[in-house]
N, C-alpha and C positions, 0 to 999 in steps of 0.2 A: 402078327403083333403090330400094334400101333405105337410108334416111338414118339415121345414128346420131350424135347429138351427145354428146360426152363430154369431161370434164375430163382432165387428164393422169393424175391418180390413179385415174381410172376405166378407163383404157386397159388392155387386156390386153397381155401381151408380144407376142402375135401381131399385134394391131392396131397397136402401135407399130412393129413390123417392117414391116407393110404400108405405113404412112405414110412411113417413111424410105425404103423401097424405091421407092415411086411418086415421091416428090419427087426422089430421086437419078436415077431413070430419065429423068425429063423435064427437070429443071433442069440436072443435071450432064452426063448422057450425051447426050440429044437436043439440048439447047440449047448444049452445049459450054461450060458456065459453071462454072468452079471457084469456089466461094464457101463461106463458113462457114455452112452450113445450121443447125447446132446452136448457136443464139444465146442459149439460156436462156429464151426467151419461151414455148417449148412447155410448160415446167413451171410457169409462173405460175399461181397458184391459180384465177384467173378466166378463163384461156384456155380457149376452147371449140374442140375439134377436131371438125369436121364430116366424117364419113366416109360416102362413098357406095359401097355394094356392089352389084354386079350379078353374079349367079351365083356368089356366095361369093368374089368377087374385088374388092378395092378398086380402083375405077376413077375415082373423083372425090374430091377433098379440098379443104378450105379451113380456115384457122386464123383464129379470131376472137379478137382481143385486146381486153382491157379498156381503158377510158380511161386515158391516161397511160403506157401501156407503150411504145408507139412514137409515138403521136400524142396530142394532148390529147383526141381523140374515140375512140370505139370504132373498131377497124380490122379490115379483112379482109386477109389475106395468105396467101402460099403457096398460091394458087389453082391447082389442077392437075387436069387430066383425062388419063387414059390415051389413048394414040394411038388405040386401038380405039373410044373414045367420041366422038371429034371429028366434028363434022358432023351429029350426031344430036340436038342440043339439050341434051345432058347438061351442058354448060358453063352454059347459061342456067338450067337446072334447079338446078344447084349454087348459083349466085348468088341465085336466088329463095329457095332453102331457107336459105341463110346469112342473108338479110335477114329471113326469118320468125323465125329463132332470135334475131337481134338485137332484133327488135321485142318478142319475149317476155321476154328477159332484160334488155334495156336500152331500155325504151320511150321514145319521143320523143327519141331521140338522133341526132345526125348521125353519119355513118359515113365514115371516110377509108380510102384505099388508095393505095399506090404502085404504079401499074399500068405494065406494059410499054406503051410509047407506041403501038405498033401495035394495041393493044386498046381504044383510046379509044372507038371507036364501039360495040364490044361492051358495055362497061360503061355507056356512055351510054344504052343501051336499058333499063337498070335504074335510071335516074334519077341517075347519077353525072355530075358536071360537072368539067371541068378546073379545078384550083385552084392550079397552080404552073407555073413554067417547066419545060421539059424538062431532065432531068439524067441523068447516067450513073450507073448502079449495077451493079457487077460486069460492066462492059463492055457493058451493054444499056441503050438509051435508055428512061427511065421518066418518068412524070409523075404528080403527086399528083392524086387525084380525090376529090371530096366529094359525099355524098348527104345532103340535108337530110331531117329526119324526114317520114315520109309522113302 
């Protein structure tokens, strides 16, 4: 997997299209969740878009948000892998790479995420701990998770 971290202003038109297509394929079509994906956070000056390409196709993506954008801490969101990448460790590789990017850009910071509840064990393998009660977001059970600095 080739990992490319970029800010919004660094994204090419093609890369932006790839991101929006993958997010739509998984979140809207596969998970049947109609929601407002374009929330303005993509364009925040310090948002980092982590793109994972395999064979010139975007197959993994995460959005890393600066402190104060959605949580007081740095946050990971819009974590997505293409159906073709599931079960081969790409999701774990994506989270590990996101945490490396955070460690470099925001050293010694806690990291937050609003995770789909069924993924608690997955994120737990990366040091995240449940930090809220379960709540519904766009019709899907979610839970906040926090990772203390490593």
